[in-house]
C-alpha positions in Angstrom: 60.8 58.1 65.0 59.8 56.9 61.6 60.8 57.6 58.1 58.1 58.1 55.5 59.7 59.2 52.2 56.7 61.2 51.0 56.0 62.8 54.3 56.1 66.7 54.2 59.0 68.5 55.8 59.9 72.2 56.1 63.3 73.5 54.9 64.7 76.6 53.2 65.5 77.5 49.6 69.1 77.7 50.5 69.1 74.0 51.6 67.5 73.1 48.3 70.2 75.1 46.5 72.9 73.0 48.2 73.6 74.6 51.6 74.3 72.0 54.3 71.6 71.1 56.7 72.9 71.7 60.2 69.7 71.6 62.4 66.9 69.1 62.4 63.8 69.3 64.6 60.6 67.2 65.0 57.5 68.8 66.4 55.4 66.1 68.0 52.4 68.4 68.5 51.9 68.7 64.7 54.1 65.9 63.3 56.2 68.3 61.3 60.0 67.9 60.6 62.1 71.0 60.0 65.6 71.0 58.5 67.6 74.2 58.5 71.1 75.5 57.5 73.5 77.3 59.8 72.5 80.7 58.5 69.7 83.2 59.2 66.6 82.8 57.1 63.2 84.4 56.9 59.7 83.0 56.4 59.7 83.8 52.7 62.6 81.4 52.3 60.7 78.4 53.7 59.7 75.5 51.4 57.7 72.3 51.8 59.5 69.2 50.5 59.2 65.4 50.8 61.4 63.8 53.5 63.0 61.8 50.7 64.4 65.0 49.2 66.0 65.9 52.6 67.5 62.4 53.1 68.9 62.7 49.5 70.7 65.9 50.6 72.5 64.0 53.5 72.0 60.3 53.8 73.3 60.4 57.4 70.0 62.2 58.3 68.1 58.9 57.9 69.9 57.4 60.9 69.3 60.7 62.8 65.6 60.6 62.0 65.2 57.0 63.1 67.0 57.8 66.4 65.2 61.0 67.3 62.6 61.0 70.1 60.2 63.7 71.3 61.9 66.8 72.8 65.1 66.2 70.9 66.8 68.0 68.0 69.8 67.1 65.9 72.7 69.5 65.4 75.5 68.8 62.9 78.9 69.1 64.7 81.2 70.5 62.1 84.4 69.7 64.1 83.5 66.0 64.6 81.7 65.8 61.3 78.7 64.0 62.7 75.2 64.5 63.9 74.5 64.9 67.6 71.1 64.5 69.2 70.4 67.1 71.9 67.5 68.0 74.2 65.1 70.5 72.7 61.9 72.2 73.8 59.6 73.9 71.4 57.5 76.7 72.8 55.0 78.5 70.6 
């Protein structure tokens, strides 16, 4: 994938407030990145931010973003303290 600092991404207010990002998704059909914490959220909690703001929350995400391909997601493995890229299929 590519990293464009001012590209729009979707996240939650709780991430902006400091909660760790644990799930990252790229939707190739619309070119949207999503970054979520390991907690339930609702649509009222969603926020649009620049990718740069996401990478500033966890600099290791930059490496994940560059390695991601279509039909993949990244999940933060708390036990190993690292990001793992896994298969992912998005169905509307």
